[in-house]
C-alpha positions in Angstrom: -0.3 0.1 -0.1 2.7 2.3 0.7 5.2 1.4 -2.1 1.9 2.3 -4.2 1.1 5.7 -2.3 4.7 6.9 -2.9 4.0 6.6 -6.8 1.3 8.2 -6.6 2.8 10.6 -4.8 5.6 10.6 -7.0 3.4 11.3 -10.1 1.1 14.1 -9.1 4.5 15.9 -7.6 6.0 15.6 -11.2 2.5 16.2 -12.8 3.0 19.8 -10.3 6.4 20.5 -12.1 5.0 20.1 -15.7 2.1 22.7 -15.0 4.9 24.6 -13.7 6.7 25.0 -17.3 6.3 27.7 -19.7 3.1 26.7 -22.7 6.1 26.3 -25.5 7.8 23.9 -22.4 4.8 22.1 -22.0 3.5 21.9 -26.1 6.9 20.5 -26.8 6.3 17.6 -23.9 2.8 16.9 -25.5 4.0 16.6 -28.7 6.8 14.5 -28.1 4.6 12.2 -26.2 2.3 11.9 -29.0 5.0 11.3 -31.4 6.1 8.5 -29.4 2.9 7.1 -29.7 2.2 7.4 -32.8 5.0 5.1 -34.5 4.1 2.7 -32.3 0.6 2.9 -33.5 2.3 3.3 -37.0 4.5 0.4 -36.8 1.9 -1.7 -35.1 -1.4 -0.6 -35.4 -3.9 -1.6 -38.4 -3.8 -1.0 -41.7 -3.6 2.6 -43.5 -6.3 0.9 -46.3 -10.0 0.3 -45.0 -13.4 0.7 -45.7 -13.8 4.3 -47.6 -9.9 4.4 -48.7 -10.2 2.7 -52.2 -13.6 4.6 -53.3 -11.9 8.3 -52.2 -9.3 7.4 -54.5 -11.4 6.6 -57.4 -13.2 9.8 -56.2 -10.4 11.7 -56.4 -9.8 10.2 -60.1 -13.3 10.9 -61.5 -12.5 14.7 -60.4 -9.4 15.0 -62.0 -11.8 14.5 -65.6 -13.8 17.2 -63.9 -16.8 15.0 -62.3 -18.3 14.6 -59.1 -18.1 11.3 -57.6 -21.3 10.2 -56.8 -20.4 9.1 -53.9 -17.7 11.1 -52.2 -17.8 14.9 -51.6 -15.0 16.6 -53.6 -12.6 17.7 -50.3 -10.7 14.3 -49.2 -10.6 12.8 -53.4 -8.9 16.1 -54.3 -6.0 16.0 -51.5 -5.4 12.0 -52.4 -5.7 13.3 -56.2 -3.0 15.9 -55.4 -0.5 13.3 -53.4 -1.3 10.7 -56.0 0.2 13.2 -58.8 3.1 14.3 -56.9 4.7 11.2 -55.8 5.0 8.4 -57.8 4.3 5.0 -55.7 1.2 3.5 -54.4 3.6 3.5 -51.1 4.9 6.7 -51.0 1.4 8.2 -51.6 0.2 6.6 -48.7 3.2 7.8 -46.9 3.1 11.1 -47.9 -1.2 11.3 -47.0 -0.5 9.8 -43.1 2.5 12.4 -42.6 0.0 15.0 -43.9 -3.3 14.0 -42.0 -0.9 13.9 -38.3 0.8 16.7 -39.2 -2.2 18.9 -39.9 -3.4 17.2 -36.4 -0.1 18.5 -34.7 -1.4 21.7 -35.3 -4.6 21.2 -34.5 -3.3 20.6 -31.0 -1.8 23.9 -30.8 -5.6 25.3 -31.3 -6.5 22.9 -29.1 -4.9 23.7 -25.9 -6.0 27.3 -27.2 -9.4 26.1 -27.1 -9.4 24.1 -23.8 -7.4 27.4 -22.1 -10.5 29.2 -23.2 -13.4 26.6 -21.9 -11.3 25.2 -19.2 -10.0 27.5 -16.4 -8.3 25.1 -14.4 -4.9 25.0 -15.5 -4.2 21.2 -14.6 -7.4 20.0 -15.8 -6.7 21.9 -19.2 -3.9 19.8 -19.6 -4.4 16.7 -18.7 -7.6 17.3 -21.7 -5.0 18.1 -24.1 -3.0 15.5 -23.7 -5.9 13.5 -23.9 -6.6 14.9 -27.2 -2.6 14.7 -28.5 -2.0 11.0 -27.1 -4.9 8.8 -26.9 -4.8 5.8 -28.9 -8.1 6.0 -30.1 -7.0 9.8 -31.8 -3.8 9.0 -32.9 -5.0 6.2 -34.8 -7.3 7.5 -37.3 -3.7 9.9 -38.3 -2.9 6.7 -39.8 -6.0 5.6 -41.6 -7.0 7.0 -45.1 -10.6 7.8 -44.5 -11.9 11.7 -44.2 -12.1 10.8 -40.3 -8.5 12.7 -39.2 -9.1 15.8 -41.8 -12.8 16.0 -39.7 -11.6 15.8 -36.6 -9.0 18.6 -37.0 -11.0 20.5 -38.9 -13.7 21.0 -36.4 -10.6 21.7 -33.9 -10.0 24.6 -36.3 -13.5 25.4 -36.7 -13.4 25.8 -32.9 -10.9 27.9 -32.4 -10.8 30.6 -35.1 -14.5 31.2 -33.2 -12.4 31.1 -29.9 -10.3 34.2 -31.9 -13.9 36.0 -32.9 -15.0 36.2 -29.6 -11.6 36.8 -27.8 -10.9 40.0 -31.1 -13.9 40.3 -33.3 -12.1 40.3 -36.1 -13.2 40.1 -39.3 -10.9 37.3 -40.4 -11.3 35.2 -38.1 -15.5 35.6 -39.2 -14.5 34.9 -42.8 -13.0 31.3 -41.4 -15.5 30.0 -39.6 -17.3 29.8 -42.3 -14.8 28.7 -44.5 -14.1 25.8 -42.7 -17.8 25.1 -42.4 -18.3 25.3 -46.3 -14.8 22.4 -46.3 -15.9 20.6 -43.4 -19.5 19.9 -45.6 -17.8 19.0 -48.9 -15.5 16.6 -46.6 -18.1 15.1 -45.1 -22.1 15.9 -45.4 -22.9 15.1 -42.6 -21.3 18.6 -41.7 -24.3 20.6 -43.4 -25.9 20.5 -39.7 -23.2 23.3 -38.7 -25.3 25.8 -41.0 -28.2 25.9 -39.0 -26.3 26.0 -35.7 -23.8 29.0 -37.3 -26.6 30.8 -38.3 -28.3 31.1 -34.8 -24.3 32.3 -33.8 -24.1 34.9 -36.2 -27.9 36.1 -35.2 -26.6 36.7 -31.7 -23.6 38.6 -32.9 -26.4 40.8 -35.4 -28.5 41.4 -32.4 -26.4 41.9 -29.6 -23.4 43.7 -31.4 -24.3 45.3 -34.2 -24.5 45.2 -37.7 -20.4 44.8 -38.4 -21.4 41.2 -37.8 -23.6 40.9 -41.0 -20.7 39.8 -42.8 -20.2 36.7 -40.5 -24.3 36.5 -41.1 -23.5 37.1 -45.0 -20.4 34.4 -45.2 -22.3 31.7 -43.7 -25.3 32.8 -46.4 -23.0 32.2 -48.8 -21.7 28.5 -48.0 -25.5 27.8 -47.9 -25.5 29.3 -51.5 -22.3 27.0 -52.8 -23.5 23.4 -50.7 -27.4 24.6 -53.1 -24.9 25.1 -56.2 -23.2 21.4 -55.8 -26.2 19.8 -54.9 -27.2 21.2 -58.3 -24.4 20.2 -60.3 -24.7 16.9 -58.7 -28.5 16.6 -59.9 -27.7 17.6 -63.4 -24.9 15.0 -63.3 -26.8 12.0 -61.6 -30.4 12.5 -61.6 -31.4 13.6 -57.9 -30.4 17.1 -55.7 -28.4 15.4 -53.1 -24.6 15.8 -52.1 -23.9 12.2 -52.2 -25.5 8.5 -52.3 -24.3 8.1 -48.9 -27.8 8.9 -47.0 -29.6 6.6 -49.0 -26.8 3.8 -49.1 -27.4 4.3 -45.2 -30.9 3.7 -45.5 -31.2 0.7 -48.1 -28.9 -1.0 -45.3 -31.2 -0.6 -42.6 -33.9 -1.5 -45.0 -32.7 -4.5 -46.6 -31.5 -5.7 -42.7 -35.0 -5.6 -41.7 -36.4 -6.9 -44.9 -38.6 -4.0 -45.9 -37.5 -3.1 -49.5 -41.0 -2.6 -51.6 -40.5 -3.5 -55.3 -44.1 -2.6 -56.4 -43.0 0.2 -57.3 -39.9 0.0 -59.9 -41.5 0.4 -63.4 -38.1 -0.7 -65.1 -38.5 -4.8 -64.9 -35.0 -5.6 -65.3 -34.4 -3.4 -62.2 -37.4 -5.2 -60.6 -36.3 -8.7 -61.1 -32.4 -8.2 -60.0 -33.7 -6.8 -56.9 -36.2 -9.3 -56.0 -33.7 -12.3 -56.9 -31.3 -10.7 -54.5 -33.8 -9.9 -51.3 -34.5 -13.2 -51.3 -30.9 -13.3 -49.6 -29.9 -12.3 -45.9 -26.4 -10.6 -46.3 -24.0 -8.7 -44.7 -24.3 -4.8 -44.2 -21.0 -4.5 -46.5 -22.5 -6.4 -49.1 -25.7 -4.5 -48.9 -23.9 -1.1 -49.4 -22.2 -3.0 -52.8 -25.5 -4.0 -53.7 -27.4 -0.5 -53.5 -24.1 0.6 -55.7 -24.2 -1.7 -58.6 -28.3 -1.0 -58.7 -27.6 2.6 -59.1 -25.0 2.0 -61.4 -26.6 0.1 -63.5 -30.2 1.7 -63.9 -29.6 4.8 -62.5 -29.7 6.9 -59.2 -33.0 8.4 -59.5 -34.8 5.1 -59.7 -32.3 3.9 -56.6 -33.1 6.5 -54.2 -36.9 6.4 -55.7 -36.6 2.2 -54.2 -35.3 3.9 -50.6 -37.6 6.6 -50.0 -40.8 4.6 -51.2 -39.9 1.6 -49.2 -39.8 4.1 -46.6 -43.2 5.3 -46.4 -44.7 2.2 -46.8 -43.1 0.3 -44.1 -42.7 3.5 -41.9 -44.1 1.9 -38.6 -41.7 -1.1 -39.0 -39.2 0.8 -40.1 -39.5 3.1 -36.9 -39.7 0.0 -34.8 -36.1 -1.5 -36.4 -34.5 2.1 -35.9 -35.1 1.5 -32.1 -33.7 -2.0 -32.3 -31.1 -1.2 -34.3 -30.5 2.1 -32.0 -30.3 -0.2 -28.9 -28.0 -2.6 -30.5 -25.5 -0.1 -32.1 -25.6 1.2 -28.2 -24.5 -1.5 -26.1 -21.4 -2.5 -28.7 -20.0 1.1 -29.6 -17.4 2.9 -27.8 -16.2 6.4 -28.7 -13.2 6.5 -31.5 -13.2 2.4 -31.5 -14.3 0.7 -35.1 -14.6 -2.9 -35.2 -13.7 -3.1 -38.8 -10.2 -1.9 -38.7 -8.1 -4.2 -41.0 -7.5 -6.9 -38.4 -4.8 -7.7 -36.3 -4.0 -8.2 -32.7 -3.9 -5.2 -30.6 -7.4 -4.5 -32.1 -9.1 -4.7 -29.2 -6.9 -3.1 -27.0 -8.5 0.1 -28.1 -11.5 -0.3 -27.2 -10.7 -0.9 -23.6 -9.7 2.5 -22.9 -12.7 4.0 -25.2 -16.3 5.4 -23.5 -19.2 2.8 -23.9 -22.0 5.0 -25.6 -24.2 3.9 -22.8 -22.3 5.8 -20.4 -21.9 9.0 -23.6 -25.5 9.6 -23.1 -25.4 9.6 -19.3 -23.0 11.9 -19.5 -24.9 14.4 -21.8 -27.5 14.3 -19.7 -25.8 15.2 -16.7 -23.5 18.5 -18.7 -27.1 20.2 -19.0 -27.7 20.0 -15.5 -23.8 21.1 -14.5 -24.0 23.8 -17.8 -27.7 25.7 -16.6 -26.4 25.2 -12.7 -23.2 26.4 -12.8 -23.3 28.8 -15.8 -19.6 28.2 -17.6 -18.8 30.4 -19.5 -23.0 29.5 -20.6 -23.1 30.7 -24.0 -20.8 29.0 -25.8 -20.8 26.1 -23.6 -24.2 26.1 -25.3 -22.9 26.6 -29.1 -20.2 23.1 -28.1 -22.7 21.3 -26.8 -25.6 21.4 -29.9 -23.1 20.5 -32.1 -21.8 17.6 -30.3 -25.7 16.6 -29.4 -26.5 17.1 -33.3 -23.7 15.3 -34.2 -24.7 12.5 -32.5 -28.3 12.8 -33.5 -27.4 12.5 -37.2 -25.1 9.8 -36.8 -27.9 7.6 -34.9 -30.5 8.5 -37.2 -28.6 8.3 -40.8 -26.2 6.0 -40.2 -26.4 1.9 -40.2 -23.2 1.3 -38.1 -19.8 2.3 -37.3 -20.9 4.4 -34.6 -17.4 4.5 -32.9 -15.9 5.8 -36.1 -18.5 7.9 -37.4 -18.8 9.6 -33.6 -15.0 11.0 -34.3 -15.3 14.6 -35.2 -17.2 15.4 -32.2 -14.5 13.3 -29.5 -12.5 17.6 -29.0 -15.9 19.0 -28.2 -16.6 15.4 -25.9 -13.3 16.4 -24.2 -14.1 20.2 -23.6 -16.7 19.7 -22.1 -15.1 16.6 -20.1 -12.9 19.0 -18.8 -15.6 21.3 -17.8 -16.8 18.9 -15.6 -14.0 17.8 -14.4 -13.8 21.8 -12.9 -16.7 21.6 -11.5 -15.8 18.3 -9.2 -12.5 19.7 -8.5 -14.6 22.9 -7.4 -16.7 21.3 -5.1 -14.4 19.4 -3.5 -12.5 22.5 -2.3 -15.7 24.0 -1.4 -16.9 20.6 0.8 -13.3 20.9 2.1 -13.5 24.4 3.1 -17.1 23.7 4.8 -15.9 20.8 6.6 -12.8 22.7 7.9 -15.0 25.8 9.4 
């Protein structure tokens, strides 16, 4: 017992000494530790190519011919296409993309430190949260994977950083950068469209409370809406439906197939109807349903496939709703924040899940946070801002994603960490108050 107590005290003393260092030295320590852990994950972690990697490379090739891909929005495919243009071999391209992702992530660590200092006044807790962001394996592993998660994670931090800098300085260029990153995030992953109504409320608040100078910010988010609609119109011209990608339809199709709720009666194309009828006789895996839908829209067009999905939901809405509740319970019990069970397998993958937060615990924390937010009102409006983004992202995930919740929630992790830091700060404050009351 004494040995353990001595070890804990020595760790506490070391932590206290680190906190006394200046910002530059603290960040150097964080960067060194983060890099060492990343190199370890790079060596023994999962393969960098997994899931959406191939389709993003394919979308990059389509983009170089002046067309949009049906499946992937253009930001990540464009980056992959640039690396393919610059570097000669596939291995070099993959290493280049991974290095680029990790360097962006390293930049985001500095920004995240600034964000934490804004939201969390206790320096010890703030430092701990930054270390979690920079060094947690469930975050670092995504810097190795050639999928959108890494850029989405860093992009959310940059978006938050520019929002905080605007709140501190009210400078015009930060308002422009906020809106720019909203657009880039949407073009990276369409699910980020949920940022638009939240940022509109953000700018409306400043217009009514701080004056007409903030109309530039509101006009900027208006441009984002205009450009997003413009992209969807170009997509419609190319593929026949007003959308940003087929991902939403694919997810709905996977769930409909799994539930046995595909409706074939309204399909006018007899060849399509026969192919679909033959296919739905056999139960398959989610990945096979994914490939199945891609095959159908490639063969028979997106408009017919889109109508199929929406008609199937409409005709079987109550059953689909019941299935969705069951799926919610199933995914909740087996999902953990940041962990993806579809990583290319190796013997170390399952260890990551041990240090990830289960979704059940996450829901409890999100409810508890509302109570703490209204009771203690720490940076209330700013905290409400990040909470609304986190909640909206999780709702979109629950409603729209058939599986892979642990992966899809990765960009929300920075928000959750900030909220965790605020929670720990309240706990620390309450403990100090209780100790003072006890001593008196």
